[in-house]
N, CA, C and O atoms as a MOPAC input file, in Angstrom:
PM7 MOZYME 1SCF
protein

 N     -4.21100 1    30.21000 1    69.31800 1
 C     -4.00800 1    30.30000 1    70.77900 1
 C     -5.01400 1    29.85000 1    71.35700 1
 O     -6.06900 1    30.42800 1    71.09600 1
 N     -5.07700 1    28.29600 1    72.65600 1
 C     -6.30800 1    28.18200 1    72.91700 1
 C     -6.28300 1    28.81000 1    74.56300 1
 O     -5.26900 1    28.94800 1    75.24800 1
 N     -7.32900 1    29.05300 1    74.86200 1
 C     -7.54600 1    30.21900 1    76.14300 1
 C     -6.92900 1    29.48800 1    77.42800 1
 O     -6.52600 1    30.18100 1    78.36300 1
 N     -6.85100 1    28.04700 1    77.48000 1
 C     -5.93500 1    27.45600 1    78.33500 1
 C     -4.61100 1    27.82700 1    78.56000 1
 O     -4.04000 1    27.78300 1    79.64900 1
 N     -4.12100 1    28.20700 1    77.45800 1
 C     -2.68400 1    28.35400 1    77.13300 1
 C     -2.53300 1    30.18600 1    77.13000 1
 O     -1.42200 1    30.61600 1    76.82000 1
 N     -3.40600 1    30.99800 1    77.39800 1
 C     -3.02800 1    32.19000 1    77.63200 1
 C     -2.16900 1    32.43400 1    79.02100 1
 O     -2.24700 1    31.57300 1    79.89700 1
 N     -1.51900 1    33.36500 1    79.18300 1
 C     -1.02800 1    33.97000 1    79.94200 1
 C     -2.02700 1    34.64700 1    80.85700 1
 O     -3.11000 1    34.98100 1    80.37500 1
 N     -1.74400 1    34.89900 1    82.23000 1
 C     -2.84900 1    36.10400 1    82.90600 1
 C     -2.80700 1    37.32400 1    82.49600 1
 O     -3.72400 1    38.10700 1    82.74300 1
 N     -1.77100 1    37.65000 1    81.83100 1
 C     -1.72500 1    39.13400 1    81.60900 1
 C     -2.15700 1    38.94300 1    80.07600 1
 O     -2.43500 1    40.05400 1    79.62300 1
 N     -2.31600 1    37.91600 1    79.09400 1
 C     -2.31600 1    38.02800 1    77.92100 1
 C     -4.42800 1    38.09800 1    78.05700 1
 O     -5.00900 1    38.79500 1    77.22500 1
 N     -5.27500 1    37.32300 1    79.14200 1
 C     -6.49300 1    37.23100 1    79.24600 1
 C     -6.63600 1    38.50600 1    79.87700 1
 O     -7.36200 1    39.24400 1    79.21100 1
 N     -6.17500 1    39.05500 1    80.98500 1
 C     -6.66300 1    40.08900 1    81.57300 1
 C     -6.79500 1    41.51200 1    80.71900 1
 O     -7.56300 1    42.44300 1    80.96200 1
 N     -5.72200 1    41.39500 1    79.54300 1
 C     -5.78700 1    42.34100 1    78.16000 1
 C     -6.55700 1    42.14500 1    77.27600 1
 O     -6.74600 1    43.05000 1    76.46300 1
 N     -7.12300 1    41.12800 1    77.17500 1
 C     -8.30200 1    40.45900 1    76.28700 1
 C     -9.43800 1    41.13000 1    77.14800 1
 O    -10.31800 1    41.79100 1    76.59700 1
 N     -9.40800 1    40.98400 1    78.21900 1
 C    -10.64800 1    41.33800 1    78.91800 1
 C    -10.92900 1    42.72900 1    78.98500 1
 O    -12.08800 1    43.14300 1    78.97300 1
 N     -9.78500 1    43.59300 1    79.06700 1
 C     -9.79400 1    45.19800 1    79.21400 1
 C    -10.17000 1    45.33700 1    77.94600 1
 O    -11.11200 1    46.12700 1    78.00800 1
 N     -9.92700 1    44.91500 1    76.33500 1
 C     -9.92200 1    45.33900 1    75.44700 1
 C    -11.41500 1    44.96900 1    75.29600 1
 O    -11.93600 1    45.91700 1    74.70800 1
 N    -12.33700 1    44.02300 1    75.55900 1
 C    -13.69100 1    43.26800 1    75.51000 1
 C    -14.53800 1    44.78600 1    76.28900 1
 O    -15.42400 1    45.51800 1    75.85000 1
 N    -13.80600 1    44.78700 1    77.53800 1
 C    -15.14300 1    46.19800 1    78.23200 1
 C    -14.43300 1    47.38300 1    77.60200 1
 O    -14.90800 1    48.40900 1    78.09000 1
 N    -13.87600 1    47.54000 1    77.07900 1
 C    -13.90400 1    49.03400 1    75.98100 1
 C    -14.96700 1    48.71600 1    75.04300 1
 O    -15.89000 1    49.51500 1    74.88700 1
 N    -14.92500 1    47.78800 1    74.50400 1
 C    -15.88700 1    47.44200 1    73.20800 1
 C    -16.99200 1    47.39700 1    73.76300 1
 O    -17.87000 1    47.84400 1    73.02500 1
 N    -17.36400 1    47.04700 1    74.76600 1
 C    -18.63600 1    47.02700 1    75.47100 1
 C    -19.11700 1    48.48600 1    75.84700 1
 O    -20.26800 1    48.91500 1    75.76800 1
 N    -18.05900 1    49.11300 1    76.24600 1
 C    -18.77600 1    50.26000 1    76.73400 1
 C    -18.55600 1    51.26200 1    75.61600 1
 O    -18.78400 1    52.38800 1    76.05800 1
 N    -18.25700 1    51.28500 1    74.53900 1
 C    -18.40900 1    52.37800 1    73.50400 1
 C    -19.77900 1    52.50200 1    72.95000 1
 O    -20.29400 1    53.40200 1    72.28800 1
 N    -20.33400 1    51.13900 1    73.47800 1
 C    -21.73100 1    50.96200 1    72.88200 1
 C    -22.36900 1    51.01400 1    70.93800 1
 O    -23.31300 1    51.46600 1    70.29000 1
 N    -21.11900 1    50.23500 1    70.73100 1
 C    -20.88500 1    50.06000 1    68.97800 1
 C    -21.29900 1    48.76600 1    68.98800 1
 O    -21.72700 1    48.50500 1    67.86400 1
 N    -21.38000 1    47.80000 1    69.73700 1
 C    -21.93300 1    46.36400 1    69.32100 1
 C    -23.30700 1    46.10700 1    69.10300 1
 O    -24.29300 1    46.51100 1    69.71900 1
 N    -23.21800 1    45.48400 1    68.27800 1
 C    -24.97300 1    44.88100 1    67.97900 1
 C    -24.89600 1    43.49700 1    68.94100 1
 O    -23.92000 1    43.07500 1    69.56200 1
 N    -26.12800 1    42.98900 1    68.86000 1
 C    -26.59900 1    42.11200 1    69.74800 1
 C    -25.91500 1    40.98800 1    69.71400 1
 O    -25.59900 1    40.31800 1    70.69800 1
 N    -25.63500 1    40.72100 1    68.41800 1
 C    -24.95400 1    39.26000 1    68.35600 1
 C    -23.50100 1    39.38500 1    68.80700 1
 O    -23.02500 1    38.52000 1    69.54200 1
 N    -22.74300 1    40.48100 1    68.37600 1
 C    -21.51300 1    40.77500 1    68.80500 1
 C    -21.50400 1    40.76400 1    70.47800 1
 O    -20.88300 1    39.94200 1    71.15200 1
 N    -22.09900 1    41.55100 1    70.85600 1
 C    -22.33500 1    41.81100 1    72.28400 1
 C    -22.19000 1    40.24400 1    72.91400 1
 O    -21.12900 1    39.89100 1    73.42900 1
 N    -23.24400 1    39.42900 1    72.83300 1
 C    -23.51200 1    38.40500 1    73.27700 1
 C    -22.37400 1    37.22200 1    73.15500 1
 O    -22.30200 1    36.23100 1    73.88100 1
 N    -21.35400 1    37.62200 1    71.87600 1
 C    -20.75700 1    36.56100 1    71.36500 1
 C    -19.02400 1    37.34300 1    72.66600 1
 O    -18.09700 1    36.59500 1    72.97800 1
 N    -19.07100 1    38.44500 1    73.00100 1
 C    -18.46200 1    38.88100 1    73.55600 1
 C    -18.30700 1    38.72200 1    75.16700 1
 O    -17.31500 1    38.77700 1    75.89400 1
 N    -19.71700 1    38.49800 1    75.43700 1
 C    -19.92500 1    37.98100 1    76.96100 1
 C    -19.42300 1    37.05600 1    77.10400 1
 O    -18.65800 1    36.96000 1    78.06400 1
 N    -19.65300 1    35.74500 1    76.05800 1
 C    -19.14800 1    34.87900 1    76.14900 1
 C    -17.79300 1    34.25400 1    76.39700 1
 O    -17.44500 1    33.27000 1    77.04800 1
 N    -17.11700 1    35.17800 1    75.64100 1
 C    -15.34500 1    34.96400 1    75.46200 1
 C    -15.28200 1    35.55800 1    76.84300 1
 O    -14.81400 1    34.87100 1    77.75100 1
 N    -15.69000 1    36.70800 1    77.06300 1
 C    -15.22400 1    37.24800 1    78.51800 1
 C    -15.23100 1    36.71300 1    79.79000 1
 O    -14.46100 1    36.89800 1    80.73300 1
 N    -16.48000 1    35.83500 1    79.64600 1
 C    -16.68700 1    34.66100 1    80.70700 1
 C    -15.53600 1    33.60100 1    80.64900 1
 O    -14.95400 1    33.23300 1    81.66900 1
 N    -15.23300 1    33.11800 1    79.36700 1
 C    -14.23500 1    32.35000 1    79.07200 1
 C    -12.87200 1    32.70900 1    79.62700 1
 O    -12.13800 1    31.90700 1    80.20500 1
 N    -12.56900 1    34.11800 1    79.37800 1
 C    -11.26000 1    34.55700 1    79.99600 1
 C    -11.34900 1    34.84100 1    81.54900 1
 O    -10.41800 1    34.49900 1    82.27800 1
 N    -12.26400 1    35.35200 1    81.95900 1
 C    -12.28700 1    34.82300 1    83.15200 1
 C    -12.44400 1    34.00200 1    83.90700 1
 O    -12.61200 1    34.19800 1    85.11000 1
 N    -12.42000 1    32.92000 1    83.35600 1
 C    -12.29200 1    31.40100 1    84.18200 1
 C    -10.86400 1    31.38500 1    84.11100 1
 O    -10.30200 1    31.17500 1    85.18500 1
 N    -10.09900 1    31.56700 1    83.04700 1
 C     -8.89200 1    31.66700 1    82.88600 1
 C     -8.06700 1    32.29300 1    84.06800 1
 O     -7.24200 1    31.77400 1    84.82000 1
 N     -8.46900 1    33.35600 1    84.00500 1
 C     -7.83900 1    34.31000 1    84.86000 1
 C     -8.13800 1    33.85900 1    86.60400 1
 O     -7.28500 1    33.98200 1    87.48200 1
 N     -9.27100 1    33.42900 1    86.78000 1
 C     -9.33700 1    32.84000 1    87.88100 1
 C     -8.60000 1    31.46700 1    88.31100 1
 O     -7.95700 1    31.26100 1    89.34100 1
 N     -8.78400 1    30.86700 1    87.58200 1
 C     -8.00100 1    29.83200 1    87.44700 1
 C     -6.50600 1    29.69400 1    87.87900 1
 O     -6.13600 1    28.84700 1    88.69200 1
 N     -5.71700 1    30.54800 1    87.30100 1
 C     -4.43200 1    31.01600 1    87.58900 1
 C     -4.21900 1    31.63400 1    88.67200 1
 O     -3.05100 1    31.62600 1    89.06300 1
 N     -4.91200 1    32.12600 1    89.23400 1
 C     -5.22900 1    33.23600 1    90.65100 1
 C     -5.24100 1    32.18000 1    91.61600 1
 O     -4.80400 1    32.18100 1    92.76700 1
 N     -5.91000 1    31.12200 1    90.85300 1
 C     -6.07400 1    29.86000 1    92.01900 1
 C     -4.95300 1    29.34400 1    92.01300 1
 O     -4.45300 1    29.59400 1    93.11000 1
 N     -4.18400 1    28.69300 1    91.33100 1
 C     -3.22300 1    28.10900 1    91.29000 1
 C     -1.97500 1    28.82800 1    91.71200 1
 O     -1.04400 1    28.07500 1    91.99800 1
 N     -1.71100 1    30.31400 1    91.83300 1
 C     -0.93600 1    30.64200 1    91.98700 1
 C     -1.26300 1    31.31700 1    93.56600 1
 O     -0.45400 1    32.16200 1    93.94900 1
 N     -2.22700 1    31.02800 1    94.33500 1
 C     -2.48800 1    31.13700 1    95.36600 1
 C     -2.19800 1    30.10900 1    96.37200 1
 O     -1.98200 1    30.41800 1    97.54400 1
 N     -2.18600 1    28.87300 1    95.94600 1
 C     -2.04600 1    27.60000 1    96.47600 1
 C     -0.52100 1    27.44700 1    96.48600 1
 O      0.17500 1    26.86100 1    97.31500 1
 N     -0.16400 1    28.09700 1    95.39400 1
 C      1.41200 1    27.85900 1    95.33300 1
 C      2.30300 1    28.43400 1    96.36200 1
 O      3.30000 1    27.85400 1    96.79100 1
 N      1.91700 1    29.54700 1    96.72000 1
 C      2.23600 1    30.50100 1    97.50400 1
 C      1.91400 1    30.01000 1    99.21300 1
 O      2.69500 1    30.02400 1   100.16400 1
 N      0.80900 1    29.68800 1    99.17300 1
 C      0.50700 1    29.06800 1   100.27600 1
 C      1.44100 1    28.23200 1   101.21500 1
 O      1.98700 1    28.21500 1   102.31800 1
 N      1.18300 1    27.25000 1    99.52800 1
 C      2.74600 1    26.24400 1   100.09700 1
 C      4.26300 1    26.59700 1   100.41700 1
 O      5.09600 1    26.06000 1   101.14700 1
 N      4.29100 1    27.56700 1    99.69200 1
 C      5.79200 1    28.24500 1   100.06200 1
 C      5.90300 1    28.78200 1   101.64300 1
 O      6.77900 1    28.63100 1   102.49500 1
 N      4.64500 1    29.46300 1   101.64600 1
 C      4.63800 1    29.94300 1   103.27600 1
 C      4.75900 1    28.79300 1   104.12800 1
 O      5.47200 1    28.78000 1   105.13100 1
 N      4.10300 1    27.88400 1   103.75200 1
 C      3.66800 1    26.45600 1   104.99100 1
 C      5.42500 1    26.26600 1   105.12800 1
 O      6.00100 1    26.25700 1   106.21600 1
 N      6.09100 1    26.12700 1   103.85200 1
 C      7.49100 1    25.13700 1   103.92900 1
 C      8.49700 1    26.24100 1   104.64600 1
 O      9.64400 1    25.80300 1   104.73900 1
 N      8.29600 1    27.72400 1   105.23000 1
 C      9.44600 1    28.59300 1   105.72700 1
 C      8.94300 1    28.20700 1   107.23200 1
 O      9.92000 1    28.04900 1   107.96400 1
 N      8.09100 1    28.07100 1   107.69400 1
 C      7.64600 1    27.42900 1   108.79100 1
 C      8.47300 1    26.56500 1   109.28800 1
 O      8.16600 1    25.92300 1   110.29200 1

């Protein structure tokens, strides 16, 4: 599944997994580098989805008035 097709929940869950792996201190430097890049990509997915949800919420609220 491509990163942009992940749901917010899936991306967030994967971020939690990566954080646990990093906190375990069992990753070698190559794995750590890969995990940080993956986390950065997942954070962008979450940020983009939150932005869209925020904009949609603003539109709904504006239409109420």
